N, C-alpha and C positions, 0 to 999 in steps of 0.2 A: 399503449396510448390510453390515457385516462378517459373513461366514458363521460365524465362530467364536462370535459372540454368539448367533446363532440356534441353533447346535448345543448351546450351553450349556443353553438352555431345553428342547431335546429330551431332554437327559440327565436332566431332572427328571420326564419323563413317567411313569417307573416308580413315582414317589412319589405319583402322583395317583389319586384315586378319583372317577369321574364317573358320576352316575346319569342314565340316559336315559329320558325319558317320551315316549310318542307312539304313533303308529299302526304296529303290527307287520304285516309282510307277508312273503309268500313270492314270490320271483322264480324262476319255473320255465322251463326251456328244453327244448324238444323239437327235436332236430336231425336233419336228414335230407337226402335228395337228391330232385331232381325229374327224372323221365324222360318224363312224359306229362301231358296235359290230361285232366281228368275227363270221362267221357262223359255225366255227369249235369248238367254246366254248365261255363261258361267259367272254370274254376279249375284251378290246378295240383294234382297229387296228390303229397304229400310222403311219401316212404318213410322212416319213422323208423329212425334208426340209433343214436341215443343220447338219453337223458333225464337231466337233472340239475337241481338247484335250489340257491339260496342264500338266506340271510336278506335280506329287503328292508325298505325304509322305516326306521323307528326301529330295527328289529333290525339292519339293515346299519350304521347309525350306531354302535350299540353294538359290533358286531363290529370296525369300524374303530378305535374307541377302544381296544379290547383289543389289536388287531393292532399299534397304535402304541406299545404297551408299558404302558398304564395298566390299572388295575383298573376294572371297570365292572359295573353291574347295570342291568337294564331293567325298566320298568313299562309295562304295556299290556294289550291284550285280544286273545285269539284265540278262534276258535270251538271248540266241543266236538266236534272232528272229528279225523280222522287227520292232516291237514296241520298242525293246531295242535299236536298232540303231536310231530310230526316237527320242527317249529320249536323247541319247547321242548328236545327232546333235542339238536338240533343246536347250539343256543346254549350249553347246559350243557357239551357236549363241547368247545366252543371256549373255555370258561372264563368265560362271561358269567353273572352272577347272574340267576336266573330266578324267584326267590320272589315278585316283583312282577307276574308274568304271571297274568292271570285268564282263565278260560274262561267264555264265555256261550253257552248252547245255542241262543239265538234268532238267532245271526248266524254266517256262515261265516268261517273264517280268510281274510283278504284275500290273494288269490292272482292273480298276473299270469303268464299262460302265453304265452311267445313261441315261435312256430313259426319255425324258422330253417332255410333250405335253401341250401346252398352259401354259407354265411356271410352270407346276406342274410335279414333278417327279413321273413317273408311276411305274418304277421298276429299280433295280440296278443289274447288272450282274458282278460278280467277277471272274477273271481268275488269279489264284495264287497257289502257294504251300508254306507251312510254314515249310517244312523240313529244317534241317540245311544243309548248303553247304558242299561240300567235304573238306577234310583236306587241300588239296593244296590251295583251294580258301580261307579258313580261314587263313592259314599262309600268303598268299599274302596280305590279308586285314590288318593283324597285322603289316606286314612290311610297308605297305602304311601309316598306322597311325604313326609308328615310324619315318618314313622319313619326314612326314608333320610337326612334332613337332619343327623342326629347323626353320620353316618359317610360324608360325601361332601364333596368340595372344590367341586363345582359341580353344578347341574342343567341338563341339556341337553334342550330340548323340541323334538321333531320332529313338527310338525302337518301331516299330509297331507290333512286334512278327510275322514277315513274314519270319524269318529264318536267316537274315543277322547277327544279334548279338547273340552270344552264351555266356553261363555263363563263360566259360574259357576265351573267347575273352574279355569280359567285365572286368574281374579281371586283365588280363594282360595289357589291355589298360589303366586302372585306375592307375596301378603301374607305367607304363611308363610315364604317364602324371605327376604323383607325382614326379618322379625323375627329369623330365625336368622342373618342375615348371610351367606347363601349366594348367590353370584352365579348368575344365570340367563342361559343362552345359548339363543336361540330361532331356529328355522328354520320360519316359519309360511307359510301361504298368504295372499294379499292380504286375504281376507275376515276373517281372524282376527288380522292383524298388530297392530291397535290394542288387542287384549286384553292385551298384554304390556308395558304401560307400566312403566318402571323397570328393564327388563332390562339386564344388563351389556352384552349385544351381541345384535343381531338381524341375520339374514342373509336376503337375497332374491336370486333370480336376475334376469336381465335382464327377462324378460317379466313377472315378478311385480312388480318395481319400476315398470314402465311401467303396469301395471294400477292403481297407486296414484297416480302423478304424471304420467302421459302419456309421450310419446316422450322417451327419454333422449338427451342430446346426447353428442357425442364427448368422450373424456377431455380435460379442460381446465377453464377457469374456469366454463363453462356447466354442466358436470356437477358441478363442485364446489358450485355454488350449489344445484342441484337436490337433491343428496344431503344437504347440510346442512339444507335446508328440511324434507326428509322425516325426517331424524333428529330434529329438534326436534318435528315433528308427532307422531311415534311416541313421543316422550319416552323414548328409550333412550340409554344412555351411548355406545354405539358402533353404527354401521350398516355392514354389509358388503354390497356388491352385486357379484355375479359377472357378468362381461360377456362370457362365452363366449370366442371366439378373441382378444378384445382383452386379456383379463386380468381383474383385479378392482380394486375401489376401496373405500376405507373412510373413515369420518368419525368424529371424536370432538371433543368440545368443547375438550379440552386440546391435542390434537395435530393438529387440523384434518383436511385432506384428504390422502390418500395413494393414489396409483395405482400398481399393480404390473402390469407388462407380462406377457402370457402367454408361456410358454416355447414355442419352436418344436419341437414333438414330433409324431410320427406318431400320429394319432388312430385307435384301433381301435374304441372303443365309449365313449359318454359316459354310459351307464346307470350310475347310482350314484355318479358323480363328485361330484355336489353333496353327497351324504352324507359322502364322504371329505373334501371341502374343509371342511365345517362341523365335522366331528370334529377335524380338525387345528387349525382356528382356535380352537375352544373349549378344547381341551386345552392349546394354547400359552398362552392367556390364563390358564387355571387354574394353569399352571406358572410364571407371573410375567412372561411376555413383554408388551411394550407392544402396543397394537393394530397399529401398522405392522409390528412384528416378527412378530406372529401372522398378519398378512395375507400376508407373505412365505412363511411356512411353509405356510399354506393353499394358496397358489399352487403351490408345489412338490408338495404332496400331490395336488392336482387333476391336475397334469401326469402324475404317476405313475399315477393311476387311469385316465386315458383311454388309456393305453398297453396296458391289459389288456382282454381280451374278456369281456363280460358284467359282472354286478354282482360286483365283487371288491374285497377289502380291500387296503390298502396297508400294508406292514410297516414297523416302526421302522427296520430296516436299509436298506430301499429309500429311505425319506424322508431319513435321515441321509446316505446316500451322495449323493443328489441335491443336498442342501444344500451338502455339501462340494465337489462338483464344479463348481458354478456358482452365481453370485449374480445375481439378476434386477435390473434397473434400477428404481428408484422415484423418484417426484417428486410 
C-alpha cells in the first residue's frame, strides 16, 4: 500500500470533527524509588518523588483525536469531585470540547492510580463505580448526542463498562445516528459488543475477541473465517481486531480480510495504546480512507504509542513521519 495514499488521508484530519462518547477516566501516576521493606508487612516502601496524571478512557481517545489534528468534543460523566474538575480543566486546556461532560454527585470520577518504582509498576489502585447513572443523567447524555450530530463527521463510542453506556442508550444512539447518516465507530467490551449493530466499524483487542468466539487462530485462512463470522454476527460494516505483537486484522464485506503486521519497535508501555489505535482508525475512516488503509494508519499509531511511557497521545507529526518512513506489509 503506497504511503503517499495514506498520507493523503492524514492531511484531511484537520477538516474532521469527531464526537467521543464513553467512560471518562483519570490515569494517575505516583513515581518513586524503593530502599527498604516495610516493617509492617512484606511489602516495599515507595518513596514518592513525582506525581502526574493524564486523561484516560474515552477522555484519552478524545485527546488522541485532537492530537492527531482533528476537532473533537467528548460526552460522558465525571464525579462531582476535585478530580472530575481537574479532568474538565485539562481537556479544555488541550482544546477538547467539554460541554457534554456531566457531573453526578453519587459517583466518583473513575481514577486509576499506578504506583511506579524504578520504572516498574508495583500496584494499581482503582477508584470507580460501574453502576448505571440516574435517569436524568442518561436522558441528558442522549440529548447531548442528538445535539452533536448536526456538527460532527462521526461518533466514536468508547465503552469500558464503567456505567456511562447503557443498553437502552446504545440502541437509541445507534438509531439516531442511522437517521442522521452519521457513522458510528465503537470500541466496546464483549458484554456490550452486540448492542451496536449497524456500526460502521467495531474494534476489539485479542482477549475481547476470544471472549466472544473462543481461541483465535494465527493470521491466515482460519483467522479470516473466524473474523468474518464474528463481523456478520455483530452486524457491523467493518471489524478490527488488534493482535498485540502480531499486528492487527480487519474484515469488511466489500474488501474482505486484511492482516497488517506489527512494527518491530521497542515497547516501553502499552497503556492507552488501544485508545490511540482506535482514534487513528476512526479518524482515518471519517477522512475517507478505506478500511485496509485505516488499518495501516491505526497500526502505525499503535506503534508510536507503545514507544511512549504511560498513557500518552500520539501527535499528527509523529504519525505522518512514521507513515512516510516505512510501509508495513499487508495481505
